[in-house]
TORDRENNU-435986 format. One record per residue (C-alpha): x, y, z. Coordinates in steps of 0.2 Angstrom, whole numbers, plus 5000, padded with zeros to 4 digits. Each point is the difference from the previous one (the first is absolute). Example, Ala and Ser with C-alpha at 12.3 -4.5 7.8 and 13.67 -1.06 7.14 Angstrom:
# residues 2
506249785039500650174997
***
This chain:
# residues 129
546555535474501049864993499449904986500649854990501050024984499749914984501149855004499349985018498250004993500549874987500849885012498650025013498849954986500849835000499549985019498549935009498650135002500350005019501750064997499450144988498750055014501350015013501450084991498950134991499550065017501750005008500750114985498950145006501150015016501749944996501050004984500649844993500349904984499349834996501549904994499349824996498449914999499749854988501749924995500149874986501249855000501450104992499850155012499849895016501549894996501150154996499650085017500349845008501749984992500550185005499549955018498550125002498849855002500249845009498749924989500149944981498550004988498649955003500250005019499950195004498450095003500550124987499849864987498149995001498950114989499450125007501550005012499749975018501650085004500750184997501750085003500050195004501350135005499950185007500350134988501350064996500749835001501549975012500149815004501250035015498750125009499049865009499250125011499050074986499549824995499449975018498950164999499349954984499649825007499150085014498950094988499649854989499749885015498950135009499050034983499849814997499449975018498750144998499449914985500049835008501349944987501349885007501750034994501849955005501550124999501749934995500950115013499149905014499949814995499149905014501149885009498849864997500050044981500849844992499950074983501150165002501850015006499950125015501850064997499550074983499450175004498950054985499450175007499150054983499049844998498249975005498949854997498249955002499749875013
***
């Protein structure tokens, strides 16, 4: 059975308890790493500068403490293997629904979402709504 490593546990600890509940359940069935939870101003603006986020501090859901956004990646990490991200997203979305927790996946921004750029495919990103 997969389990989180030290770094994933540390990052998950910066996230809202609802994400901890969801992701601690999903790890029992699918191996993945927790990449990012809470981001301070320096971290958020650096990620924005590199083009990995469309939002500067304090406008990202990663900027609240605890974080209401989380970034994850299937383990072992291969950023080009989007099929594995899709599978992981299915597990996460199904688990959230079973716990009656509303989340949004960055790989499927809603067309009526005026906050997110629909052309920005963020397959490892999830946020509470």
